[in-house]
RODO-2510 file (C-alpha; in nm, 4 decimals, decimal comma):
residues 188
     n   res          X          Y          Z
     1     v     5,0670    12,2049    11,4510
     2     c     5,2949    11,9550    11,6298
     3     g     5,2284    12,1207    11,9628
     4     l     5,5131    12,3665    11,9003
     5     e     5,4455    12,7331    11,9187
     6     s     5,6199    13,0320    11,7720
     7     p     5,7523    13,3133    11,9991
     8     e     5,4180    13,4873    11,9339
     9     s     5,2496    13,1827    12,0906
    10     k     5,0863    13,0757    11,7607
    11     p     5,1117    12,7099    11,6637
    12     l     5,3784    12,6531    11,3987
    13     r     5,2904    12,5026    11,0654
    14     f     5,4472    12,1754    10,9545
    15     s     5,6765    12,3564    10,7085
    16     e     5,7936    12,5886    10,9865
    17     v     5,8681    12,2924    11,2141
    18     m     6,0617    12,1210    10,9333
    19     n     6,2612    12,4437    10,8691
    20     e     6,3536    12,4573    11,2397
    21     l     6,4608    12,1025    11,2340
    22     r     6,6812    12,1539    10,9231
    23     k     6,8487    12,4474    11,1046
    24     l     6,9238    12,2099    11,3947
    25     g     7,0766    11,9632    11,1480
    26     t     7,3196    12,2184    10,9985
    27     a     7,5139    12,2211    11,3189
    28     m     7,5948    11,8507    11,2783
    29     p     7,5755    11,7244    10,9129
    30     i     7,5166    11,3523    10,8853
    31     d     7,8663    11,2772    10,7593
    32     t     8,0135    11,4366    11,0709
    33     a     7,7691    11,2592    11,2955
    34     v     7,8407    10,9212    11,1360
    35     e     8,2141    10,9830    11,1563
    36     i     8,1968    11,0618    11,5273
    37     g     7,9549    10,7757    11,5877
    38     f     8,1692    10,5159    11,4177
    39     a     8,5187    10,6337    11,5327
    40     n     8,6385    10,3240    11,7244
    41     k     8,3120    10,3315    11,9182
    42     d     8,1932    10,0721    12,1645
    43     w     7,8588     9,9782    12,0176
    44     y     7,7891     9,7027    12,2687
    45     n     7,8206     9,8353    12,6223
    46     n     7,5335    10,0770    12,7097
    47     l     7,4119    10,0902    12,3470
    48     t     7,2554     9,7516    12,2936
    49     q     6,9063     9,8763    12,2076
    50     e     7,0521    10,1317    11,9598
    51     t     7,2870     9,8703    11,8119
    52     r     7,0072     9,6179    11,7746
    53     y     6,7945     9,8854    11,5956
    54     f     7,0833     9,9910    11,3707
    55     l     7,1596     9,6312    11,2735
    56     w     6,7949     9,5483    11,2207
    57     r     6,7592     9,8478    10,9861
    58     y     7,0645     9,7219    10,7942
    59     e     6,8984     9,3844    10,7695
    60     i     6,5870     9,5445    10,6210
    61     h     6,8074     9,7189    10,3747
    62     l     6,9671     9,3906    10,2657
    63     t     6,6249     9,2271    10,2382
    64     k     6,4991     9,5070    10,0161
    65     q     6,8185     9,4834     9,8114
    66     d     6,7375     9,1190     9,7452
    67     n     6,3723     9,2028     9,6621
    68     a     6,2724     8,9633     9,9414
    69     l     6,0290     8,9687    10,2288
    70     t     6,1359     9,0391    10,5780
    71     d     6,1328     8,7336    10,8034
    72     e     5,8663     8,8138    11,0511
    73     l     5,9596     8,5242    11,2797
    74     a     6,3218     8,6521    11,2892
    75     i     6,1883     8,9923    11,3937
    76     e     5,9936     8,8404    11,6807
    77     k     6,2921     8,6331    11,7969
    78     i     6,5176     8,9334    11,7977
    79     w     6,2831     9,1925    11,9457
    80     e     6,0948     8,9766    12,2016
    81     d     6,4078     8,9276    12,4146
    82     d     6,4362     9,1982    12,6754
    83     a     6,8080     9,1389    12,6914
    84     p     6,9353     9,2686    12,3608
    85     s     7,2802     9,1288    12,4406
    86     k     7,1356     8,7785    12,3747
    87     t     7,0641     8,8695    12,0151
    88     i     7,3802     9,0636    11,9456
    89     e     7,6682     8,8377    11,8547
    90     h     8,0347     8,9242    11,8760
    91     i     8,1830     8,7501    11,5701
    92     f     8,5327     8,7971    11,7129
    93     p     8,4584     8,6768    12,0724
    94     q     8,4549     8,9157    12,3615
    95     n     8,6808     8,6804    12,5666
    96     p     8,8931     8,4672    12,3397
    97     e     9,0846     8,1851    12,5031
    98     t     9,4400     8,2822    12,5947
    99     g     9,6708     8,1331    12,3283
   100     g     9,3660     8,0142    12,1347
   101     v     9,2907     8,0590    11,7614
   102     w     9,1269     8,3939    11,8124
   103     a     9,4094     8,5411    12,0217
   104     s     9,6602     8,4728    11,7416
   105     k     9,4507     8,6874    11,4988
   106     l     9,5177     9,0010    11,6935
   107     k     9,8855     9,0193    11,5912
   108     g     9,9802     9,2414    11,8850
   109     l     9,6729     9,4547    11,8609
   110     n     9,4507     9,5477    12,1563
   111     k     9,1402     9,3289    12,1566
   112     e     8,9353     9,6140    12,3139
   113     d     8,9970     9,8217    11,9992
   114     y     8,7982     9,5686    11,7937
   115     v     8,5684     9,3505    11,9934
   116     h     8,2747     9,5921    12,0515
   117     r     8,2929     9,7802    11,7240
   118     i     7,9880     9,7654    11,4992
   119     g     8,1900     9,5872    11,2291
   120     n     8,2264     9,2912    11,4736
   121     l     7,8623     9,2743    11,5757
   122     t     7,5713     9,1014    11,4049
   123     l     7,2203     8,9984    11,5111
   124     l     7,1354     8,6351    11,5708
   125     e     6,7877     8,5008    11,6398
   126     n     6,7048     8,3157    11,9585
   127     p     6,5451     7,9871    11,8664
   128     l     6,3412     7,8062    12,1288
   129     d     6,6301     7,5837    12,2294
   130     t     6,9817     7,7277    12,2812
   131     p     7,0379     8,0839    12,1628
   132     l     7,2668     8,0841    11,8564
   133     n     7,4779     8,3580    12,0242
   134     a     7,5458     8,1355    12,3256
   135     e     7,6154     7,8349    12,1084
   136     a     7,8592     8,0215    11,8901
   137     g     8,0533     8,1517    12,1946
   138     r     8,4305     8,1412    12,1516
   139     r     8,4366     7,8754    11,8840
   140     p     8,6756     7,9152    11,5917
   141     f     8,5271     8,1012    11,2919
   142     p     8,4635     7,7897    11,0764
   143     e     8,2599     7,6404    11,3615
   144     k     8,0751     7,9667    11,4158
   145     k     7,9819     7,9776    11,0484
   146     k     7,8163     7,6338    11,0849
   147     i     7,6030     7,7734    11,3709
   148     y     7,5379     8,0929    11,1797
   149     g     7,4059     7,8738    10,8941
   150     r     7,0922     7,8250    11,1031
   151     s     7,0231     8,1995    11,0913
   152     g     6,7910     8,3351    10,8222
   153     l     6,9364     8,6831    10,8438
   154     r     7,1140     8,8257    10,5323
   155     m     7,3748     9,0137    10,7362
   156     v     7,4805     8,6824    10,8886
   157     r     7,4995     8,5254    10,5457
   158     k     7,7356     8,8058    10,4372
   159     v     7,9572     8,7336    10,7334
   160     m     7,9538     8,3606    10,6432
   161     e     8,0910     8,4482    10,2975
   162     k     8,4276     8,5348    10,4617
   163     e     8,7042     8,2751    10,4824
   164     d     8,8400     8,4245    10,7980
   165     w     8,7453     8,6840    11,0590
   166     n     9,0121     8,9195    11,1856
   167     p     9,0699     9,2872    11,2534
   168     e     9,0873     9,3622    10,8746
   169     q     8,7452     9,2010    10,8260
   170     i     8,6026     9,3998    11,1167
   171     e     8,7319     9,7248    10,9678
   172     a     8,6074     9,6385    10,6182
   173     r     8,2583     9,5535    10,7462
   174     e     8,2521     9,8708    10,9475
   175     r     8,3290    10,0726    10,6372
   176     i     8,0344     9,9037    10,4607
   177     l     7,7984     9,9802    10,7515
   178     k     7,9217    10,3343    10,7715
   179     q     7,8579    10,3932    10,4051
   180     w     7,5122    10,2422    10,4353
   181     a     7,4341    10,4738    10,7309
   182     l     7,5501    10,7764    10,5267
   183     t     7,3199    10,6733    10,2414
   184     e     7,0273    10,5709    10,4651
   185     w     7,0203    10,8814    10,6776
   186     g     7,2140    11,1184    10,4587
   187     d     7,1255    11,4912    10,4314
   188     k     6,9083    11,5359    10,1318
***
């Protein structure tokens, strides 16, 4: 009854619609879709709304895992900004200073292979004063963690548990997010 019609021009029943949707899903099982979606993908440029949604769903998961309530104020601060890029933080900075502390963590690797990956991105609220994202900027990780401490988001707290932030941490966090996505949206 969803406005879809069968070839005989009769409205389809809900069960028929669901069966058709399941058929569509067989062409791309969730594990394949997640694998393709996560494969060294740039989650920042041109995907900011989707990235913000994905990370917010992960935050809700962490909140439920802790049997806690979702911070409604944090939701407002994240979703009210029409520029999602202001609420998406690059933990490893997009433009580290040449020769600075972040540049030395790459160990000959290409920054572009890591900086926009989902494992390197987190949400940060925008308080009324300076956005936490802008304040964190290119600061060294220990200084960023102090700024992150003003965030109420659980995903940020998990990042703060790390002693260092480098390509290995990005890859490890990406594996966690990937596994969560498989569980959250997995074929049942």
